[in-house]
C-alpha angles and dihedrals in degrees: 000000000000118000122196117198112213121236119222127343134316103252119238088208114047123223119234112222107226116242090013100062089212122138121222126190101192143023092258093055088048091053091047090049090050095051096046092048105032091128091060102045122103138175092288086085091071103079142125092250091062095046093045087051093052089047104043106022100035095034093230101136096154092058091044090056089056095047101046094071091049090056096047097040093044098244121184118285091228090055093047094051094042088056093054093046095048092045092052094043093206091134134039125245094268093059095041087052093052090052090048093051090047091054093046090051090054095046098083098035128119118235093262094049089048090052090047090055088053094051092044087060089057088055090050089053092046095246090141101159093053089043093056093048090051093049090050091051088049093050089050089051091050090053092049093049089050093052090049093050093242126156115275131191119247119298091252088070090060092046088051093052089051093047095049089047085056090052090053092051089049089053089059090047089246091137098163090059089042093054092050091053093045091049093048089048091049090050087061105044105015091221113167093216090059091051091051088051088052091052090048094053090048090051090053093044099048132063112248096261091045093051092049090054089046091052091049090053090054105048088160087075096050095114092046088048093053092048090051090054092052090052091047090056094049088049091051091051091048092047090058090062094053124107088234094059091045089053089052091051090051088053091051086054089055093054095046091050091050095247091141095161092059090042094053093042092052090046090054094051092049094046092050092048091050093046089051091048092048094048091054091046095048096043 
């Protein structure tokens, strides 16, 4: 059993974290909020209201004394957050270091790059529908900024947006749309990995004969196609070792042995689980 000893008091008045609109009642909740949303946090977190809340409401005067100078001397956000995490001791050094690196990466990003990082996180969490909508809004913002003659980040950022939008489409098994995104991303950056992803999406989209014809029409991608097939074979071998594959084999045995009730019940369980997962991803 693991026991965590709380630091400071449970505040009667919660603190609302700027930019996140989340209320926290103690320093541990603040640390959890920071860890889970590190990619969203910006310099607005460094303010007197937070430090006063830590001091007066949480009773952590020693921590507040360390934080006040960082607010008024414009210290770095990563150092500010790291001090809070280390003082509280809720997470080990590895987790604290990960949060610190996330904040450092975000420090020099433009608004578009910052927003991309936020949407990329949705893809990581398999919130594919929300991610696709976010990428589309970001691409529209890119076009508006371009029309207005505003400053934009390097072209590789746009290719990254398109590529990750393709990843989200692939997560929803919309392989034709994914292929379009990967190809457009490759057209900007000429990254071989993006072209391989394009071929993979086409392979999943097309029937075998159609894919063979497609590959024959694109001889420039021969090496990438060969590399893809090798990866596919490795994935197939790995798939046969997974619990999900073994369960499918067991279901096959039910059908072959005439145990149709077990077969149908297991089918229903799997179908419902897949439906639930897809609804969450597409939401």
